N, C-alpha and C positions, 0 to 999 in steps of 0.2 A: 466386429465393432466393439464387442466387449473387451477385446485385447487391448485396443486403441484407448478405451475409456480408462481401463485400470493403469496404463501407463501415464495417461494424463494426469489422472489423480495422484498417482505415486511421485510424478515429476512435480506437481505444484506442492506436495507435501516437502519434498527436499528443497524446493525454492525458497518456501515460505520460512524454513529454518535459517537460511542464507541471511534473510531480513530480520532475524531475531524473534520470529514468531514461532509457535509450535507446528510441529510436523502435521499433527491432526487438523489444524486450522487450515493449513494448505490442502489438505485431503479434502476437507468438506468444500472449500471454494473449487477445486478440481472437479468434485462430484457435481456441484451445482452448475458449472459450466456445460457439463455434458448432459444434464437434464432438460428435456425438452418440455416438461410438465414440472409444476411445482411438487415438492416431495416433503413429507412429514418429518418430524424428529425421529420417528420410529422406523420409517423409511432409511433415513440417512445411518441411523445406528444399524440397521440390517445390513445396508449395502457396505458399510465401513467396518462392520464387525466390531463395534465399541458399545459402551454402555451409554445411558441417556444423560447422566450427569456432566460430563465433559462436552458432550454435544450440545447440551442447553446452554451452557456458559459460553461456547465458541459461537453459537448461533446470535447470542445476545450481542457479543463483541463485534461480530461481523456486522450486525444490524446498526451498531453504533458508528461503525466506520462506512456506513451506507454502501457496503459491498454486496449485502444481500437484503431481500426484504421479506416480511411476512405476508402471506395471502390467506384469505378465506377460501374454502372450496365449498359451494352450495351443497347443503346437506351432512357436513361433516363439522364435527365439534372442533377438532385438532386443527391447530395452525400448520400452515406448509410454507414452506421456503423456496424461494427461487433467486437466481444470480440478478443482479440489478443491471439495468440494460447499459449503463455506462460505468460498468465495474473497473474498467482499465483508466478511465478518467478519474474517478472518484480515488483510486489507488494513487494516482499522481497527485491529486490534491492534498491527500493524507501525508505524502511523502514531502510536498512543499510545506506542510504545517511543521514538520520536524526542523526544516531548515529555518523557518521563522523562529522555532524555540530555540535554536542553537543561536542565531542572532540576537535573541533577547539576553540569553545567559551571557553572551559575551559584551554587550553593550552595558549590562547591569554591572558587571564585575569590573571591566574596563574603566567605568566611570570613576568608581571608587579607587581603583588602583592608581589611574592618573593623578589623583589628589594627593595620595600619599606619596607618588614619585615626585610630584613638585616640592613637596616638603623635606624629601629625603636627601640624605648626603652620603657620599663616599660608597662604601661596600653595599650598603642598604639599597642605594640608588641602582648600583649596579644590578644586584638581584631583582629589583622591581622592574628595571627595564626589560630583562628577559621575559618576564611573565606578561608585561604590557605588550611586548612586540608580539608574542604568541596570540595574545588575545586581539590584537590589531588585525594580525592575519585572519584569525577565526572570524571576526566581524566581517571583514572584507570578503573573504571566501563565501560565506553564508550570504551576504547582501548581494554579490553577483550570482550566486546559485538561484536563488529567489527570482531575481530580473530575468534570468535565463530559463527558468522553469516557467514563469508566468507567460512570457513569450511563447514557449512550447507548448503549453496548456491552450493557449488561444489559438495558435496554429493546428493543434489538434482537433478542437472542436470544430474549426471550418473543414478541415480534411475529412473528418468523420463523416461527413454527409455526402462525399464524393468517392467513398471507397467503391471498389469494383465488387460487383455481385458474385457470387459462387461461381456461376457459369463464365463471366468474364475474367475471373482470376484463372479458371481451368484453362481458358484458352490462353492466357499469358504463360502459364506454367508449360503448356504445350508447345508454344513459340519458342521457349527459352531453352528447352531440350533438345 
């Protein structure tokens, strides 16, 4: 099991880098996915062989993103952390917020550019047209992405309650083989 956990931790680290996050942040998420019990900062540091400062910062950020949460263990003074039960749904919600921010950027600047475009002439109008076209594409792309992602997230919320159990999944895999 330890070899599989190590693989999960390392794969999450590499995966988070692809999304613009630190490898260490991904490794923390991977570790917490593998943990069946809450784990302290000290435990995270020990398991990942890193110092407390970056782990404290990463855990705060992951809490802000609602991907992990802090818990108290009776009789212990230190906080412990565990993965949020809806970590993947929350990651999707966080991603959809990026689409919304991109939509806002496009709309904010497109409005100002369209006003300039209306008043422009000749060469200036041609240059503004190109930028306006790009921002229109950006706006429309993100608007559609948001709509599609909201539909997907709603479908996922419904599907999440009907996922197969481990035993049912095992039977499915055996039948497929």
